[in-house]
C-alpha positions in Angstrom: -26.5 8.3 -2.7 -26.6 8.4 -6.5 -29.9 7.7 -8.1 -31.7 8.1 -11.3 -30.8 7.1 -15.0 -27.2 5.9 -15.5 -25.0 8.0 -17.7 -24.0 6.5 -21.1 -20.4 5.5 -19.8 -21.9 3.8 -16.7 -24.3 1.8 -19.0 -21.3 0.9 -21.3 -19.2 -0.2 -18.2 -22.0 -2.3 -17.1 -22.5 -3.9 -20.5 -18.8 -4.6 -20.6 -19.1 -6.4 -17.3 -21.8 -8.7 -18.5 -19.7 -9.4 -21.6 -16.5 -10.2 -19.5 -18.2 -12.5 -17.0 -17.7 -15.7 -19.1 -14.0 -14.8 -19.4 -13.5 -14.3 -15.7 -12.6 -17.9 -14.8 -10.1 -18.0 -17.6 -8.6 -14.6 -16.4 -8.3 -15.8 -12.8 -6.6 -19.0 -14.0 -4.1 -17.2 -15.9 -3.4 -14.9 -13.0 -3.1 -17.8 -10.7 -0.6 -19.4 -13.0 1.7 -16.3 -12.5 1.3 -16.3 -8.8 -1.3 -13.4 -8.7 -4.2 -15.4 -7.3 -4.6 -17.7 -4.5 -5.7 -21.0 -6.2 -7.5 -22.1 -3.2 -9.6 -19.0 -2.9 -10.5 -18.0 -6.4 -14.2 -18.5 -5.7 -14.1 -15.3 -3.5 -13.1 -13.4 -6.8 -16.4 -14.5 -8.1 -18.3 -13.5 -5.0 -18.4 -17.1 -3.5 -17.3 -18.0 -0.1 -17.4 -20.8 2.3 -17.4 -18.5 5.4 -20.6 -17.7 7.0 -21.7 -14.1 7.7 -21.3 -13.2 11.4 -24.5 -12.4 13.3 -25.2 -8.8 13.9 -24.0 -5.7 12.1 -21.1 -6.1 9.5 -18.9 -3.4 8.1 -17.2 -4.1 4.9 -13.7 -2.6 4.7 -11.6 -2.6 1.5 -8.0 -1.8 0.9 -6.7 -3.2 -2.3 -2.9 -3.6 -2.0 -0.3 -3.7 0.8 -0.2 0.0 1.4 -3.9 0.6 1.7 -4.6 -2.5 3.7 -1.9 -1.8 6.3 -3.0 1.7 6.8 -6.7 0.4 7.2 -5.8 -2.0 10.0 -5.8 0.6 12.8 -9.3 1.8 11.3 -10.5 -1.6 11.4 -9.7 -2.1 15.0 -11.0 1.3 15.8 -14.5 0.5 14.2 -14.7 -2.9 16.0 -14.1 -0.9 19.4 -16.4 1.9 18.5 -19.4 0.0 17.3 -19.0 -3.6 18.3 -19.4 -4.6 14.6 -17.8 -7.6 12.6 -15.6 -6.5 9.7 -15.2 -8.1 6.4 -11.8 -7.0 5.4 -11.3 -7.4 1.6 -7.9 -6.9 -0.4 -7.0 -7.6 -4.0 -3.6 -9.0 -4.0 -2.0 -12.1 -2.6 0.7 -10.3 -0.9 -1.6 -7.9 0.9 -3.7 -10.9 1.9 -0.9 -12.5 3.7 0.0 -9.5 5.5 -3.3 -8.7 6.6 -4.3 -12.1 7.6 -1.3 -12.2 10.0 -2.4 -8.8 11.5 -6.2 -8.9 11.7 -7.8 -8.0 15.0 -10.4 -10.3 16.7 -13.8 -9.7 15.1 -12.4 -9.4 11.6 -12.7 -11.8 8.6 -10.4 -11.6 5.5 -11.8 -12.2 2.0 -10.5 -11.3 -1.5 -12.6 -8.6 -3.1 -14.8 -9.8 -5.8 -14.1 -8.8 -9.4 -16.2 -5.8 -10.4 -18.6 -7.8 -12.4 -22.4 -7.9 -12.0 -22.9 -11.5 -10.8 -19.7 -11.5 -8.6 -20.8 -8.2 -7.0 -24.4 -9.4 -6.4 -23.3 -12.6 -4.8 -20.8 -10.8 -2.5 -23.3 -8.2 -1.5 -26.2 -10.8 -0.9 -24.0 -12.9 1.2 -22.4 -10.4 3.4 -25.2 -8.0 3.6 -22.9 -5.1 5.0 -24.5 -2.3 7.0 -21.7 0.1 5.9 -18.9 -0.1 3.2 -15.6 1.6 3.8 -13.2 2.0 0.8 -9.6 3.1 1.2 -7.7 5.6 -0.9 -8.5 5.2 -4.7 -10.6 2.0 -4.7 -13.4 2.9 -7.1 -15.4 0.0 -8.5 -18.6 1.2 -10.2 -20.4 -2.1 -10.3 -20.0 -2.8 -6.5 -20.7 0.8 -5.6 -24.0 0.7 -7.8 -24.8 -2.6 -5.9 -24.4 -0.7 -2.6 -26.6 2.3 -3.8 -29.4 -0.1 -5.0 -29.5 -1.8 -1.6 -29.4 1.5 0.3 -26.2 0.6 2.0 -24.2 3.7 2.9 -20.5 3.9 1.6 -17.5 6.1 2.4 -14.3 6.7 0.7 -11.5 7.4 3.3 -8.0 8.5 3.0 -8.7 9.1 -0.6 -6.1 10.2 -3.1 -6.3 11.1 -6.7 -3.5 12.3 -9.0 -4.0 15.1 -11.4 -3.9 12.6 -14.2 -6.6 10.5 -12.7 -8.7 13.6 -12.1 -8.3 14.8 -15.8 -9.5 11.2 -16.9 -12.5 11.5 -14.7 -13.3 15.0 -15.8 -13.7 13.7 -19.4 -16.4 11.5 -18.2 -17.9 14.0 -15.8 -21.5 12.5 -15.7 -20.1 9.0 -15.0 -17.8 10.5 -12.3 -20.7 12.1 -10.5 -22.7 8.9 -10.6 -19.8 6.9 -9.2 -18.4 9.2 -6.5 -22.0 10.3 -5.6 -22.6 6.9 -4.0 -20.4 7.9 -1.2 -22.0 9.6 1.8 -18.6 11.0 2.8 -15.1 11.3 1.5 -12.0 12.0 3.5 -8.8 13.1 1.6 -5.3 12.6 2.4 -4.3 16.1 1.5 -5.6 19.6 0.5 -4.5 18.9 -3.0 -6.4 15.6 -3.1 -9.5 17.2 -1.5 -9.5 20.0 -4.1 -9.4 17.5 -7.0 -12.2 15.5 -5.5 -14.3 18.5 -5.0 -14.2 19.2 -8.8 -15.6 15.6 -9.4 -18.5 15.5 -6.8 -20.7 17.5 -4.5 -20.2 14.9 -1.7 -18.6 16.4 1.4 -14.9 16.0 1.4 -13.1 16.2 4.8 -9.4 16.3 5.8 -8.9 14.4 9.0 -5.2 13.6 8.1 -3.5 10.6 6.6 -4.3 7.1 8.0 -0.7 5.9 7.1 0.7 8.1 9.9 -1.1 5.9 12.3 -0.3 2.5 10.9 1.8 0.2 12.9 5.4 -0.1 11.8 6.1 -3.3 9.9 6.5 -6.1 12.4 10.0 -7.6 13.0 10.5 -11.2 14.4 13.1 -10.8 17.2 14.8 -14.0 16.6 15.2 -13.2 12.8 16.5 -9.8 13.6 19.0 -11.1 16.1 20.1 -13.8 13.6 20.4 -11.2 10.8 22.4 -8.8 13.0 24.8 -11.4 13.9 25.5 -12.3 10.3 25.8 -8.6 9.3 28.0 -7.6 12.2 29.5 -4.1 12.0 29.3 -3.7 8.2 27.9 -0.6 6.7 24.3 -1.2 5.4 22.0 0.4 3.0 18.5 -0.6 2.2 16.7 -0.3 -1.0 13.1 -1.0 -0.3 10.2 -1.7 -2.7 12.2 -1.3 -5.7 10.7 -1.6 -9.2 12.0 -2.6 -12.6 14.2 0.2 -13.9 15.7 0.9 -10.5 17.8 -2.0 -9.6 20.5 -1.3 -12.1 21.2 2.0 -10.3 21.2 0.5 -6.8 23.5 -2.3 -7.8 25.8 -0.1 -9.9 26.2 2.2 -6.8 27.1 -0.8 -4.6 29.7 -1.9 -7.2 31.3 1.6 -7.3 31.4 2.0 -3.4 32.3 -1.5 -2.1 36.0 -1.0 -2.1 35.8 2.4 -0.6 33.5 1.3 2.2 34.8 -2.1 3.1 32.2 -4.7 3.7 29.3 -2.7 2.4 26.0 -4.7 2.3 23.0 -3.6 0.2 19.8 -5.1 1.4 17.5 -5.1 -1.6 13.8 -5.8 -1.1 11.8 -5.6 -4.4 8.2 -4.5 -4.3 7.2 -7.6 -6.1 9.1 -10.5 -4.6 8.6 -12.6 -7.7 11.3 -10.4 -9.5 13.9 -12.2 -7.3 15.2 -14.3 -10.0 15.4 -11.4 -12.5 17.4 -9.4 -9.9 19.7 -12.2 -8.8 20.7 -12.7 -12.5 21.3 -9.0 -13.0 23.4 -8.7 -9.8 25.6 -11.8 -10.6 26.0 -10.6 -14.0 27.6 -7.5 -12.7 29.9 -9.5 -10.5 28.1 -9.2 -7.2 27.5 -11.9 -4.7 24.0 -12.4 -3.8 22.2 -14.2 -0.8 18.5 -14.7 -1.1 16.2 -14.7 1.8 13.6 -16.7 -0.1 16.2 -19.5 -0.1 16.8 -19.2 3.6 20.2 -17.6 2.9 21.8 -15.0 5.3 24.6 -12.6 4.2 28.1 -14.1 4.6 31.2 -11.8 4.9 31.4 -11.9 1.0 27.8 -11.2 0.3 27.3 -7.9 -1.7 23.5 -8.1 -1.9 21.1 -9.8 0.5 18.0 -10.0 -1.7 14.9 -10.0 0.6 12.6 -11.5 -2.0 9.9 -12.3 0.5 6.6 -11.0 1.8 6.3 -9.2 5.1 9.9 -8.5 5.8 10.2 -4.6 5.4 10.5 -4.3 9.3 13.6 -6.6 9.1 15.0 -4.6 6.3 14.5 -1.2 8.0 15.8 -2.5 11.4 19.2 -3.5 9.7 20.0 -0.4 7.6 20.4 3.2 8.8 19.8 4.5 5.2 16.7 3.6 3.3 16.1 4.3 -0.4 12.2 4.4 -1.2 11.6 2.5 -4.4 9.3 3.4 -7.1 10.6 7.0 -7.2 13.3 6.9 -9.8 10.8 5.9 -12.3 7.3 7.2 -12.8 5.6 5.0 -10.5 5.0 7.7 -7.8 7.1 6.4 -4.9 6.4 3.8 -2.1 5.5 4.6 1.4 8.1 6.6 3.2 6.3 6.6 6.6 7.6 3.1 7.5 11.1 3.9 7.3 10.7 7.3 8.9 9.0 5.6 11.9 12.0 3.2 12.1 14.3 6.4 12.4 16.1 5.9 9.0 17.5 8.5 6.7 15.6 8.4 3.6 16.6 8.8 0.0 14.2 9.1 -2.8 13.9 10.0 -6.5 11.8 12.8 -8.0 8.7 10.8 -8.8 6.7 10.8 -5.5 3.3 11.9 -6.4 1.7 9.0 -4.6 3.1 10.4 -1.3 3.9 14.0 -2.3 2.8 15.6 0.9 4.7 13.1 3.1 7.9 13.3 1.1 7.7 17.2 1.2 7.3 17.1 5.0 10.4 14.7 5.3 12.4 16.9 2.9 11.7 20.0 4.8 12.6 18.3 8.0 16.0 17.5 6.4 15.1 13.9 7.2 15.1 12.8 3.5 17.3 13.7 0.4 15.7 14.0 -3.0 17.4 12.9 -6.1 16.8 14.8 -9.2 17.9 11.8 -11.4 19.3 8.3 -11.0 22.8 9.7 -11.7 22.5 11.6 -8.2 22.2 8.3 -6.3 25.8 7.4 -6.3 27.2 10.8 -5.0 24.3 11.0 -2.4 25.0 7.6 -1.1 28.7 8.2 -0.9 28.1 11.4 1.1 25.9 9.6 3.5 28.1 6.6 4.0 30.9 9.0 4.7 28.8 10.9 7.3 27.3 8.5 9.7 26.5 11.3 12.2 24.5 13.1 9.6 22.6 9.8 8.8 21.6 9.4 12.6 20.3 13.1 12.6 18.2 12.4 9.6 16.8 9.4 11.0 15.9 11.1 14.3 14.2 14.0 12.2 12.3 11.5 10.2 10.9 9.7 13.3 10.0 13.1 14.9 8.4 14.5 11.8 5.9 11.6 11.3 5.2 11.2 15.0 3.7 14.8 14.9 1.3 13.9 12.3 -0.7 11.0 14.0 -4.3 11.0 15.0 -6.2 10.7 11.6 -7.7 7.3 12.7 -9.5 8.8 15.6 -10.5 11.8 13.6 -11.8 9.5 10.8 -13.8 7.4 13.2 -15.5 10.7 14.5 -16.6 11.7 10.9 -17.9 8.2 10.0 -19.5 7.5 13.4 -23.0 8.6 12.4 -22.9 6.0 9.7 -21.8 3.1 11.8 -24.5 0.7 12.8 -26.1 2.0 16.0 -24.2 5.4 15.5 -21.0 3.9 16.8 -22.5 3.9 20.4 
């Protein structure tokens, strides 16, 4: 673990934390007003909780948002089985909290992660007294990590990813980077590129057991909801646009408008990454002359519906079950792309834009398997979609290839457990 005098940037960060502390309740209040905080659990963000610490060893597992949290669920269950520990599973967003709470294994407790402020971090660590901390992907919180280090609590960073841009920022603060990443006893990386970038930042061992996301359970689907939706959709051709971001919906909707006459009954199932954008998307679609049914209002698509807007949390499984073709959002803009493993595991033909740096290795695997089509620009979406809708046999082949490609890459959870086993309470025995 890191020790010794703090670098200047670390001391500056710590000072900023003290100065920001009086503003934390105001910040949380503003976020709550926008639906970004659970108003009944804001105390957890300040390190306060009404939940008692379980007896015996406790592992703290943190996955900030939906993707990280879902990929960590299998690891959570594996740690409970391997070491008989209790797990405090923290997330940072309201949507990830809802999904995780519905899928937590026995022996796990959900909490919101505290803000990275000195007082909040101290209260959280003093209350839960974890025996090990496990962070998922790119969750780097210097104050919390420093608190773990001063308490001699081992920490690991698993399934880590770091973009070239993030690495460049850290390299400008190399002493700070070494002090932060040096807290970890072990790092596991998603890919060779991630491992190489991390090794330029720290001397901590970096291993590559595979990507936890390949082992994540597919998004759940309520059988009754699926049967009802399928009855409403009937034999219509269906395209899914999943986890879209601002700047992508226009392309999706314009393509639907251009194709609805050629492919009679075409239905676009649009699931925004942030469901609170539902009003904005509905206004946009209706302004283009498209008929919209919103799942958040309990509406099903009627025969005249152009767009079924799934502006709800936890319904991607339903979306993928309905549509043979799935566009992965966040890829037509410079967001880096959303997780393609979920539609691949559902056996869907995948369409994505050029900006996929968040999942570069996964998309490359799917592209090479001819299970996905890469768009060089948003202008390519319409002709590609036209071609796929005209050739359903090709769509079926792509879907089968996608499912086979990701099924060959499972096993990362077991390999990760083997690597962290010596750090688990009791050695994971």
